[in-house]
N, C-alpha and C positions, 0 to 999 in steps of 0.2 A: 351549394356554391363551392363548398371546400373541395369537392371532386373535381370541379372544373379548375380551380386554381392549381391543384395537385397535377392534373393532366397538362395544363399549360406549362408549368414549371419543368415537368418531366421531358417535354418536348421543345424546350428553348436551347437554342444553340448559341454558345457563346464565341466571340471571334478570338483568335489567338492574338495575344498582345506580346510583342518583344521589347526588352529593355534594352536600349542602346547607348552608348556614351555619347553626350552632346559634343558637339565641336566647340572648342574654346572660344568664347566671345559671342556665343549665340545668343540672340536677344530673349529667346523663349526660356532660355535656362539662366539669365542673368540675375534673376531674383530668387533662384534656389537657395534654400537655406543649408543644404546638405554638403558635405565635403566633396562629393563626387557629383558632377553634373550628368544627368541622365536624360533620355527621351523615350517616350514610350511610342511605339508604332504598332498600330492595329493593322493586322494582315486582312486584306480583303478577300483572300481566297475561301469560299464556302467550304472547301474540302478540308481545310486546316482548321474549322471551328469544331468545338467540342460540345457534347451535351452537358447541361446543367444537372448536378447530382440531386435529384429530388427524392433520393431513397429514404431520408429521414422525415419528409414533409408529412404532418397528420392530416386526417380528415375530420371533419366535425359530423357528428351524429345527434339529430334532434329527435328527443323522446317526450312524448305528450302523456300526460296522466289524466285519464278519464276515469273517476271513480277509483277502483282498486287496480285498474288495468293500465299497463304502460303499451303505449303505441308509437312504433316508429314510422317516420314518414307520413305523419297524419294529413288526411285531407283537409280541406278548408272547414267542412261541416265537423269533422272531428276536433279540429283545433277550437272551434266555437265552443264545445262541450268541455274542453280540457280546463282543469283548474289551474294547471302550470305547464311549462315546459322546461326541458333541461337539455341544454346544448353541450355535448361532451366531446373534446377534442381527443382522438386516438391516434397513437403513433403506429408505425408498421411493426412494432415489437408488441403492440397491445398495451403500451402504457397509457393511461390517463393522463394527459398533459394540460388539461383546462376544463373548467366548468363555468356555465353562465345559465343562471335560472331566469326564466323568463315568464312574465305573466303576474297577475295580482295574487293568485291563490298561493298556498304554501304547499311544500312537500313533506311528506312525513319522513322523518329521519330513518325510520325502519325500511322506508321503500327504496332509499339510495343505493344499498348494496346491489339489489336486484336490478336497478337501472342502470348502474354502471358496468355490471356483468353483461347486460344487453347491449350496452352502447360498445363494449370492448369486442363482442362477438360480431356485430353488424359491421363495426369499422374494420376489423380485420377482413371480413368477407368483401367489404367494398374495396379496400386496397388490393386485395388478391385480384378481384375481377377487373379492376381498373389496369392493373399492371399487365393482366393477360390481354386486355384489349390494346394496350400500348404496344406489346410485344408483336400481336398480329398486325397492327398498323404499320410497325417498322419493317415487317418483313414483306 
């Protein structure tokens, strides 16, 4: 789901908003607490819209631990055999920005460095592939 969120944000267009000085005595600005009364005008022209900057949005990589093996993107059968899952947030620079352990079983502390390296590698590859797909879609 994190890939879908990143893709949706990367293709979101934000309308241009202009800040205008309000007319004196305008009812819409009568309750404004600022020294200068202003109005916001949303420009309807789709050509004036800009893309949301999603360049820093992370993706989530889910790793399942089955015995001594780490499995990425496990099937339902593999997940049923897993002692625990680790969901790792990875930024486009490869930084781990979040961890969430799922499942009743534990994770050996010695397995964490390997799992985090795998999540970083997979996360960076996923972001790169998604960025390339978005570039192709845009052109």
